[in-house]
N, C-alpha and C positions, 0 to 999 in steps of 0.2 A: 679818542680817535683810534687808538690801537684796539680798543674793545670792539668798536664798530667794524674795523678792518678784519678782525678775526671772525666776527659773525658773517661778514660778507664773503669771506674765503670759504667758510663752511657751506653757505648757501650755494655758491658756485659749484662746489664739489658735488652736491646732491643734484644740481641741475644738469651736470655733465653726464652722470651715470646713466640715466635713461636713454640718452642719445647714443652712448656706446652699445647698450643692449640692443637697440633698434638696428644698428649697423650689423651686429653679429647675426641677428635673426634674418636680415636681408641676405647676408652672405650664405647662410645655411640654406635658405630657400632656393638658391641658384646653384647648388652643388649637384643636383640630379642631372644625369646625362639627357640630352635631347632625344626625342623619338620621332620616327616617321609615322604619321597618323593616317595618311592616305597617299595614293599615287594613281596615275593613269598613263597608259591603259592598264587596268587592274586584272583582266582575265588572261587566260593562257592563249586565247585566239582573238585576233583583232582584224577588222576590215581596214586594209591599208588606206582607203580613201578617207576614213575617219580619224586616222592617226596623223595629225599635223604637228603635234607638239607632245613633249613629255612633261608631266607635272609631278612634283613631290612636295607634300605639305608636312611641315615640321611642327612639333609641339611648342616651340618657342622661337624667338628671333635668332637667326643664325648669323655667323660671320660669313658674309657673302663670298668673299674672296677664297677662303679656305674651303667652303662648301663647293664652290664651282670647280676648284682644283681636284676635289675628291670625287666628282661626278664623271661618269662615262656612259655613252650609249654605243653598244657594239652591234654591228651587223655581221653575223657569224663571228669571226675573230677580229674584225677590223673596227677601229674606233671611228665614229662619225663626227664630223665637225659641225658646229652650229653656233647660235647666239643664245645668251642667257638673259632672262628678265626676272624680276621679283615682284610679287604682289603680296605684301605683308610677310607671312611666314612660308609662302609658297614659291618654290623655284620652278621657273618655266624655261624649258630648253626646246628650241626650235631648230631642227637640223637644216642645213643648207640644201641638201638634195631631197628627193622624194623618198618616202618609205616604200620600198619595193614589195611586190606581191610574192607570196610563197617563200618568204625569208624568215629566218630566226633572228630575233633581236634580244639583247640583254641590257637591262637598266642596272647600272652599278653605282652604288654610293658607298665609298669606303668609310671606315670608321674614323678617318682623319678629319672628317667634317666637324666643325666646332660651332658652339653658340657664342654669343657675345661675352660669356663669362669664362670661355676657355674649356668648357666641358665637351668631350668627344662623344660621338655615337657609341653605344655599347658594342655593337658588332657591325661588320659589313652588311649592307643590304643588297640583295640581288633578286631581280625578277625577270623571267624570260617569257616572251610571247612570240606567237607565230602568226604571220600575216597571210592566212589562207583558211581553207575550210577545215573544220574540226572533224577528223576521220577516225578518232579513237572510239571503238565500240564500248558501250557500258557493260558492266559485269555485275552479277549478283555476289555480294560479299558476305551476306549472312541471311539466315532465314530461320523461322520457327513456326510450328514444332519441328524438332529434329527428326531426321529420317528414321523411321521405325519406332518413334516414341509412342508410348501409350498414354492417352489423355484421360485424367479423371474428370476434368472440367469439360462438360459436353457443349460448352459455349466458347471454347478457347479460340481466339482470333488467329488468323494466319498472317504473319508479318514477314515481309521481304525487304531487305536493305540493298540498294544499288550504289554503284561507285560514283554516280553523278545525278544531277537533276534529270528526271524523265518527262517525256511527253505524257501528260495525264490521261488523255483520251485513248492512248494506245493500250492501256491496261484492259480495256473491254474485250479486245481480241487476243491479248497475250496471256490472260489468266484463265485457267480451267481447274475446276475441282470436281473430281469424280469419285463416288456418285454425286450428282448435282445437288447443291445446297444453295438456298436463297440467302443473300446477305448484303451488307453495305460495304462500299469502297471508300477509303479515306487515305489522303496523302499528307505527309508532314509538310511543314512550312517551306522547307528547303527542297521539296520535290524528290527526295531520295528514298524515303521510307513509305512503303505501301502496306496498308492494313485491311484485311478482309475479315469482317465480323459476321458470323451467321446470325440470321434473324431469329431462328428457332434453335433447337438442340440437334447435335449430331446423334445418329442412332447408336445404341449401345452395341459393343462387340463388332463394330464395323471397321473395315480398312478403307481409308480415304487417300486418294492420290492427287497431288498438286502438280500442275504443269505450268511453268513460266516459260513461254515460247519466245522465239526470236521475232515475233510480231511487235514486241515492246521496243520502243525507240527513245533515244534522248532528244534534246531540243534541236540538235543538228540533223536529225533524221537517221542517225546511225542505229542499226538494229543491235539487239542484245548479242554479245559475243558468242554465247552458246545457250541452248535451252537448259532448263533445270527441271528435274523430275524427282520428287520425294513423296514418301508415304507416311502416314501416321495411323495409329489405331485408337479406338475408343474402348475404355474399360467396360467390363461386363460381358455378358454373352457366354459362349461355350468355352470350356477349358480345353486347351490343346491336348490331344491324345496322340500317342505314338502309332504311326502306321507301319513303319519299318525301321530297322537298324541294320545296316549292311557294311561289310568290309569290302573296300575297293582296292584292287591291286594298282599300285602307282604307275607301273609301266604297261602292264597287259590290259588295264582297263576293265578287268573282270570283277564282278561283284558277287559276294556270297551273303545271303541273309543270315543274321545272327538270331539265335533263339534264346529267350530269357531263361534264367536259372531255374525258374519254377517249372519249365517244360524240358530243359536239357541242361544236365549238370556242367557240360563243358563243350565249347565250340573250338574245334581244332583246325589246324592248317593255315592259320593266319601268318602273314609274313611281317618281317621287322619294319618295313616301310609302308605297310597298308594304311589307308585312310578310312575313316568311319563316316558313313553317310546317314544322316538323321532325317526322317520325314514325318511331319505331323499333319493332322487333319485341318488345323486352323493356324493362323499366324501366331508365333510365340511372342508374348509381350516383351517389351524391352527389358523390364526389371527381372524377367526370368531367364533371359538368354545367357547371363554370365555364370549361372550355376546349374543349368539344366543338364550339363554333361560333366562327368568326373571319371577319373581312372586311379586305381590302386594296384600295385605300388605307384606312387606319383610319377608322372612324366609331363614335362611342359608341352603345351599344345596351343594351337590357335583354332578358333571356331568361326568360319566365315558363312554368312547367310546369303541366300538368294533374295532378290528384291521383295518377294512375297512373304519372307520370313517363315515359310512353312518347311523349307529345306535347308539344312546346314551341313557343312563338311568339316570334320575334325582332322587337322593335319598335326601330327606329332613333330615336335622340334628336335627330338633325339630318336635314334633308332631303337626299336623295342628289342629286348633281350631274347635270343633264341632259347627255347625250353622254358621260359618264364610263363607263369599263369597270371593274368591280369583280370581284375574285376572292373567292368565298365558300369557306370551308373547313368542311366538316361531317364530323367524325370524321377519317377518312383520305381523304376524297374532296374534289375541287375542282370549283367551278362558276363559269364566267365569265359575267357578266351585264352587259348594256348598258342604261343608263337612257335609253330612247328612246320611252317610251309617250306616247300622245297627250295624256294629262292633265298631262304634265310639259313640254310644248312651251313654251319661253319666248316672250314677246311680241317681235316684230321689226318694225322699220320697213322695209317693202319698197319704198316709193316716197314721194315728196313732190312734189305739183304746186301750181302757182300760177295763179290766174285774176285778171287785172288789173281786170275789171269783171264781177262775178257777176250784175249786174242785166240783162245782155243776154239777149235771147230765146234766142240760141244762143251761150253763153259759150265762149270758147276757153281751153284749159288748157296750161300750159307745165310739163313735167316737169323738175324742178330736178336739176342735177348740180353737182359741185364746181367752183367758179369760173365758172359760167355767168353771163351778163348778165341781171339781173332787169329785165324791161320793165314799167314801172308806168304807170298812167293817173291823172294828178293829179286829186284830188278825187273819185275813184270808190271804190266799195266792192269791195275785192278779197277773195280767199279763199286760204287755205292748206289743202290737203287731205293729211292723213297716211294712208297705207295701212298698217294694222297687221295682221300675221299673228299667229294665236294658235291655241290648241287648239280643236278642233271642239265641245268641251263647255263652253267658257267665253265670257264677254263681257268687254269692256274696262271697267275701273273708271274712269269719267270723272273723278272727283275726283282720282285719282292722276295722271291725264294733265294736268289743269290745274296741279297742283302742280309737275309736272316740265317744263312747257313754258316756253320763253323765247325772245324775239327781241331782239337788240341791233343797233344801227346805228352804224357808224363815222362820225364827223364830223357826226352828226345829219343824215345824208343823206335819211332818211325820217322822217315823223311818222305814227305809227299810233295809231288809236283803236279798240280791240277792241270789237266789238259782240255777237257771239254765238258759241256752239259748238254744233255739230250732229253727230249720229251717223247715218251712212249717209243723207246728204241725198237726198231724193226729188224735190223740185221742180226743182232744177237738177242734172241727172245728172252724176256724176263721169265724168271721162275720163282714163284708161281705167276701165271698170266694175270693181268689186272682184271678186277671185277667191274661190274657196271658202276658207272659214276666214279671211276677211280682212274687217276693219272699216275704213270710212273715217270719219275724224273731221275735220270742217271747221271752221276758225276764220275768221270774217269780220271785217273791219276797214276803217274809213275810212282811205284812204292819201293823204298829201300829199307831193308831190315837192319837196324843199327845194333842188333844182337844184345840188347839190354831189355829188361822187363819194364813194364809200365802200364798205365791206364790210358786208353784212348777214349776221348769224350767227343761224341758227335751230337750236335744240337741244332735246333731251329727255333728262333724266337718267334713271338706272336705276330711279327710283321708280315708273315706270309699271308697273301690274300688272293681271292679269285676275282674274276671279271665283274662280279656283282658286289664286290667290296666286303665279302665275308672273310673274316680273319681266321687264322689258326685257332682252334678251340682252347689250346693251352700251350705253353712253351714245351717243346719236345727235347728230351735229353736221353741219350743212350750211352752207357759206359760199358766198355768191354776190356778184357785184359789181353795184353800182348806179352 
């Protein structure tokens, strides 16, 4: 009996184990969160006459009470009241009032909604629709070939991608290829991607222009937001040759043609902010545009092309250095240029004079040189006259002069009380008179002689500049003895 009982106990144990495994597998199968697999209305625009109810279909059987509590239908920001119905896994909500025209509605299902196993939605669900006409114009979001691209494949299709499904028939009026090429039209299944494939081959060395006009419409009749124009080239044909290379003045708009080194050793008179204009006889292929121009010593630049890719403008991102000689390389030709134009002339201190008593009817001026003896008249108003050379098209920026000016005295040998600054003084004439393209800046000061010896240092740092932005060529320092 005990032997049979023992055997029976073992059999029962093995009988129960498979049942436990099945329950575990069943529990694991219901641990996945439920999903929303469809809803209506599903589009962003809806006819209010066709929207009588809102439906949401789930991937599994839901806890109806919790799901209804998690649901909301909003008109603008106001929750709408209504009644719920269920059909299998589908929630049906019918609002009590009518769905108004030209209104924005939002369907909201919070992730608090649960299935019968207590699993919640992974995220909140939200869908907004408008009960009126769709007025948003379609847009081109991508196209190929790229603008200016050179094609090796002479049968390359033209592909245009739109932001939404388009009216297929409108492409016949909205697409143009010039020169004209026969080909086939094809649309993707979703009506967003248009492909034109030439029946034959493009001509070698030819430029083709594609126009996508506003005659194209979406399914609601909205025209394309803006037309698109782009060009591509085909490989082969004539190699681009240089017609001209010119220096263009940034402000004056004047151009001067540059001569290659083989014909002229140096092109002079260029300015620090000049641009370089390149002109070729045929469009420059895309793969050649990035290296068709160069400059040494190196200066960063941008090269912008006109739509025909025959003309380009080089704009330097840093000012060129006055007095520097650069070598420009355009395709296989070199041009040596010197930055020596009048608009780029740096400010320069040409002379410094001192007057010990500017109040005299006929003041005398002492031109200062390094280690000269400075002769002062105690208690008098003296002056320092700076003779500054500059471009004929500029004037000195006085504020930068004041910031750059400094006088220091060793052993406190002089006491200076600065009184005034004057440009090109007329009452007391400067001696010598200023030359052409030269400005005299006079600083007056009460001067007291402290009866001790020392060195007086007068300086201007490089911050002095003119109205064209040209700086002092170098820091100026004059030391004299007192």
